[in-house]
N, C-alpha and C positions, 0 to 999 in steps of 0.2 A: 607913574612911579614918583615917589618921593623919598628924600634923604631925611633920616630920622637919627637922633642921637641915642646913647645907652639908655638914658633915662626913658626917653619915648619907647624904646624896646621893651623895657619892663613892664611897661603900661600897656603893651600891645597883647591881643590875644594869642593864644597858641595857634600853630598851623599856618602863620603868614609865611610867605615865600620871600626871601631876602638875598642880597649880596652884600659883602663888606665892600665899604666906599672909602676911598682915599685919593685926593688930588684928582679928581675927576675919572678915576678908574673904578671900576667894579671887579670884584674878586670872588670866585666861588658863587655856588648856588645852594641855598640853605633853607630848610624847614626850621623854624623857631618853635622850640619844643618845651619852652616855659623857663621858669626860674630855678636856681639852685641856690637856695638861702636867699639873702637879701643884696648879695653883691655879685654873684654869678649867674649864668644862664646855659641852658642847652641847645645846641643847634644838631639838626640832622644834615650831614654832608651830603648832597644829592650827586655830585661828581666825583666824589674821592673816597670810597669806602675802606676802611681799615681791615674788614674781615670779609672779602669776597666768598661768595658761595660758589664752588665749583660744580661744573655740570659733570655727573659722575658716569663712568663707563660699566660700572658694576659694582654689586654689594659691597666688595672689599674696600673700593673707594670710598663709599658711603660711609661705612662703618670706622672707617680712618678719620674721616673729617667730623663724625659724631665724637669721638674720642678727643678730637683736636678741640671740641667746644667743651667737652666735661673738663679735660686737663689744662687745655690751652697752654701747651708748652711752647717755648719760643722755637725750639727746634723743628716741631711739627708746623708752625707757622711758616718759618723760613723755607722748610720743604714746599709748602703749598704755594708760597710766593715764587721759587724758584720753577716750579711746574708752570705757573702762569705766565712767566717772563719766557719760558721756552714754547710758548704758544698754546698752552691748554686753556680752553674757553671756560667762562666764568659768567656769573650773574650778580648784580649789584642787589642788596636788601633792603636798603632804605629804612632800616628799622633801629638803628644803632645812633642814639645821641650822645654826643660828647660835650662836655662842659667846656667854657671858653678858659677859665683859669688866669687869665692875664690881668683882669680886673682893671682895664684902662678907661676911665671915664670919659676919655676924648673919643672912644670907638665911634665911628659912623656907619650907617647901614642904608642901602637902597631897597626899599620896600615895594614889592612888585604888586600892581592893582589886577583886578580881574582882566581887563583888557590887555595888559602885559603878558599875563600867562596865556591868554588866548592866543595872542600874536606868536608867543613862543612856540605854543604847541602845533599852530598852523604852519610856522617854519619848519619844525623838527618833521612834521608830517609830509610836507612837501620834499624833504631831503629823502624819504624812503622810497621815492620812485626810482632812485638812483641804485638802490639795493637789488 
């Protein structure tokens, strides 16, 4: 793992896995998804999706969700979030990149190398035995 600044991030290849870094702390887990112009960048948040995909019990629920994607009304979004907060299961999609938008040149990032990712996968795999 190594710490890089925003300029180095802009020179990095898409697909690297990173966390935000500040004061010896890591925050979040992201996939770098490239530049947005010359001052901003896209990240795929691997831990906190904005649009979770629900598991559907029937076609009516699936159709409601597809309408949600087509129109993406805030009311439908809040209905879905209410259902999830009441225990409805959902899956994460890992396919939505958001731009940063803060334009802070002092941003720092911890970039995971291959061994870091292998260790993370092994740790998570070991947790599966408890499920």
